[in-house]
N, C-alpha and C positions, 0 to 999 in steps of 0.2 A: 822300517823294513819294507822292501818292495813286495808287491802282490806275488811276484814270481817266487820269491823266497818263502813267503808265508805258506804257499801251497805245499811246501816240502817240510815244514817244521815237524810235523808228527813223525814222518818217516826218518828225518834226521835224528830225532830223539830215540826212535827205535833202533836205528843203526848204531848210534853211540852206545846205547845200553847193551846191545848185542856184542859189539866189539869188546867192551869191558868184561862181559860174562865169558866170552870165548877166551880172552887172554887169561882171565882168572882160572878158567877150567884147564887150559893147557898147562899153566904153572902148577896147579894142584895135581894134575895127572902125573906130572914129572916127579912129584913128591910121594906118590903112592909107593907102598912097599915093593911092588914089582911093576914098574911102568911099562914093561914090554908089551903087555896086552893092550895098552892104551895108545900105541903108536898112531893108529888111524885116527883116533879121537883127537890127538894132539895136532896132527897134520890138518885135519878139517877145521879145528878151532883156529889155527893160524891162518889158513886160507880165508875163512869166513871173516875173521877180524880185519884182515887186510882189505877185503872187498867192501866191508861195511865202511871202513875209513875212507876208501876211495869214493864210494857212493856219496858220503857226506860232503866230501870235498867238491865233487862235481855238482851236487845240488846247490851248495853254497855259492858256487861260481856261475850257476845258471847254464851249465853246459848243455848243448844239444844232444849229448850222448847219455843223458840221464836215463831215458827209457831202456836202453840196451844194458847199461851197467846195473840198473835196478833189477832187471830181469836176471842177470848173472848173479847178483847178490842174493836174490830170492832162491835161486838154484843152490848156491853154496849154503845158505841158511837151512834149507830143507834137508840137505845131505848131512850137515852137522847135527841138526836136531835128531835125525834118524839114528845117527851113530851114538850121540850122547844119551838118548833115551834107552839104549841097550845096557847102560851102566847104572848101577844103583846109587852111586855116590851123589851126595847133595849138589856138589858143584856141577856134575854132569846133568842132573835133572833141571837145575836152575838155568843152565846154559841152553838146554833143549827148549825150555819155555821162552827164553829171550829170542832164540833163533826163530821159533814159530811166529812170534809177534813181529819180528823184523821181516820175515818172508812175506807175511800178510801185508805189511805196510809198503814194502817194495813192489809187490804185485799190484797193489792199489795205485801207487804212483805211476807205474809203467802203463797200466790200463788208462789212467786218467790223462796222461800226457800224450799217448798215442791215439786217443779217441778224437 
């Protein structure tokens, strides 16, 4: 692997884990007895998962847009974590934790690349 890719490996792992947690959370929310109160959670889960996947793709390709997309990914992760943490279900709590780890990793990449 190239040095350029190596500097992203931790963030890529955090983004992949976050995307999986978000997709699982969204699916689990849909199966709650009354999913209507979970609409915002499902929407943010979906947005976050898509941005995490995009971020991984751009990091893998060494895109010059990584800092900007990593910043946007961190923003989505923080919003998703805030929403998920409001709900007591295990899938929401696990998603919130994954989102916070991903937000921290994306912020670190953004700061490192733009420095």
